[in-house]
N, C-alpha and C positions, 0 to 999 in steps of 0.2 A: 675484451682483451686488448691491452695496449701492445702495439708492435712498433719497435723503434730500431734504428740502426745500431749494430754492435759498437761498444765504445770502451770497454774496460780492459780487456787483454788483447794483445796483438794476435790475430788469427787470420788464416787465409780461407776459412770456411765461409762461403757467401750466404749463409742462412740468416734470416731475420732474427732479431732478439725479442722474444716474447718476455714481457716484464711483469707478469703477475707475481703477487707476493702471498705467502702464507701468513694469515693474521692470527690474533690471539683467540678470537671467539667467533660465533656464528655470524655476527654482524659484518665480518670481513668477506664473506662469500667463500673464499678459500681459507679454511681454518684447520688447525692441527687436529687430526684424528688418526690414531695409529692404523696403518694398513690402507689409508685412503690414497696415498701418493706412491709413485714409482719413479725411480731414477733409471735413465737409459744412458749408459756411459761407454765411451771408447777410451780406455786408459792410455792409449798411445798418443792421445792429444793432451796438451798441457792442462786445459780446463777439466777434462774428464779425470785426469790423474789427481788434480787438486781435490775434487769433490770425493773421489773414491777414498783418498787418504783420510779426509775429514770425517766421512761417513763411518769409516772403521774406528777412528779415534773416539767417536761418540757411541759406537756400539748400536747402530740403528738398523741392523739387518732385518729384523722383524717389524720394526715400526715403520720403516720406509724402505722396502726392498729395492735392490739394484739389479738391473740386467746389464750384462757387459756385451758390447758389440765389437765387431771386427775393426781393426785399425783402418783398413781401407774398405769402403762400402762395397758390398757384394754385387751391386748393379752399377751401370754407368752413371755419370753425372752426379756423383755424390749421394746416391739414393740408398738408404737403409730400408728395405721393404717393410721391416717390422715397425718402422716409425711413420711410414707414409700415411696410414689412416689418421694418426694423431695430428699431423700437419694439415691434412685436408679438412679435418673437423674443426681446426682452430683458426684457419685463415681462409676467407672466401676465395674460391677459385685458385687456391694455392698451386703454383707450378714449379716452385724452386726445389732445391735439394732437401731431402729428408735426412738431415744431418744430426748426429749426436753432438752436444749433449742435450737431454730433455728431462725436465721434471714434469710428469704428467699426473692428471687427476683421474683415478680409476672410476670415480662416480660419474663423471661427465664424458670420459673418453677424449679429453682435450688437453692441450699443453698449458701448463701453468707458467713455466719460465724456461728460457734457454740461456739465462744470464748468470754465469758462474758466481760472481760475488754475492748476488742476491740469494741464490740457492744456498750457498755455504752459510750465510748469516741466518737464514730462516731455519735450516736444519739444526743449527746450534742453539737457536733462541726459542723455537716454537715447540720442540719436542722434549719431553722429560728424559733426562739421561743421568745416570749416577756417575758419569765420568766428569773430569774437570772441563770447564768450558774453554774452547779454543779462542774465545773472545772475552777474556776476563775483564772485569770492571775497570774502567779507566785506561784500557789499552787500545781503544779503537783508533785514535790518532796515530799511535805508533805502528799499528798494523797497516793502516792506509799509507803511511810513509814508506814502509817496506814494500808494499804493492807498487807504489810509484817508482821506487828505486829499481825494483826487479824489471818492471815493464820498460822503463826509459833508459836507466843506467846500464842494464845488462842485456835484456832481450833486444830492444831496438838498436842499441849500440853495437851488439854482436852482429846483427843483421847488416847494418851499414858497413861495419868493418870487413865483412866477408862478401860484400856485394860485387858481383861481376860487372866489369865495364865502368865502374865509377872512377873518379879522380883519386889518385894515390893520396893526395893531401886530405881528402874527405875520409878515406878509409883510415888514415893515421889518426885523424882527430877522433873518429868514432872509437878506435881502439883505446885511445887515451881516456875517453869517457868511461869505457868498460873497465879499464884497469883502475881508474879512480874509484869507481863504485865497489869493485872487489876489495880494494885496499881499505876502504872505510868499513866494510863488513869484517875484514880480517882483524882490524884493530878492535872492533866491538866484540868479537868472539874469543879473543885471547883470554883464557882462564874461565870461559863460560861454557855451559853445556847447551843452553838454548839461547835464542837471539834476544828476546826482550823480557822474559820472565824466567823463573826457576823451574818452569815446566813447559811442555810443548804448547804452542799456540798456533793460530792461523798464520802468523808471521813465519814460523818455521816451515809450515806446509808450502807457503808461497815461495820462500827462498829455495827449499829443497827441489821443488819442481823446476824452478828456473835454472838451477845448477845441473839438473839432469839434462835439460834441453841444451845448455851450453856445451856440455861434454859429448852428448850423443848426436847432436845436430849441427850446431853452429861451428864447432871446431873443424868440421869437414871443409869449411870454406875459408879458413885462416891459414897463414903460413906457420911453419913449425916454430919459428921464433916467438910468434904471438902466443901460440898455445903454451909454450914453456913459461912465458911470463904469466899467463893466466893460472897455470898450475903452481906458480910460486907463491901461494898463499896457504901455508900449511894448516893454520887454524881453521880456515874456511873449508878445506877439503877433508880434514879430519872430522869436522862437524857433519859434512855430507855423508861420509862413511858411517858415522854413528847413527844418523837417522835412517840410512838405508837398512841397517840391521834391525831397526824397530819393525815389528810385524805389520803395523798399520801402514808403513811406508813401503818397505821392500816387497811385500806380498803383491802389491799392485803394479810393480815395475815391469812393463811389457816391452822389453828391449827389442825383440823381434818385430813387434808391431810398430815401434818407433822407426825402426829401419825401413820397414815396408812403406810407412806413411811418408818418410823422407824421400825414398826413391820415387814414389808415385807422384809427388807434388813439387819436388825441388827443381828450380830452374837455374841454380847457380853452378859454378865450376868447382870441382874438388881441388883442394890445395894440399900442400905437404903436411899441414896440421892434422889431416885425417889419420896419419900414421902414429900420432903422438897421443895415445889414450891417457887421460888423466886418472880415472878410477876404473877398477874392475867391478862394475856395479853388480853383476850377477853373483860374483863371489861374496860380496858384502851382504847382499840380500839373502843369500843362502844361510848366512850365520844367524 
């Protein structure tokens, strides 16, 4: 089992990234067999939410069952008791947090992967599904571009724009980066239902989860003027509302869990933007 530092999505979970992959056949070791693998997810975390949405889009409930965990681990130091045996079996003398997310192998009782992008691609490509692929042919570079924009242009920029104690010029520059990314997405979405194709893809999953985080977490550390400028992208937020009403998206939206996670781990200062809600996520999910 290869264990490497996390690198794909911004996260404050200090767990190692197990980087096993599901292959095509028995020569790969981990190969696709219905019922062999289990997902362990906390949908209050962005990566857990991404995988839960994609899992539902693919209809893999029986092929690769998912267990849903609390937003905040029920034991100190980031420990999910249900996951501790998997971590201990997968890494010699493991003493770190037993954190979600995990793709485990029921045959060996070990972790295959904790790396969200790999898990998403393997679920989509290695198991038979009668649903449209979220990674359609020829779209990989576009999807990777959306992932980079969401991670750097939105997620990281929003964190820097709301950072406590930083220089005002640095926060202003980060806000400019954020608004530039949102503006580019706004222009792309005018007259479109989905981001890169005429049906939902992994790019839409990525962007939707990023927008959820922007409104439910990052705006709490921005001033009201900044949040109003973020909200001033009607095509983008109409798109977010539309996806939230899709059962594969809205059904996994754990707003209470996101709030608990934010309160438990956030070190920043609340700003006036906390009072300027952009979307009523719960109402749109209920539709």
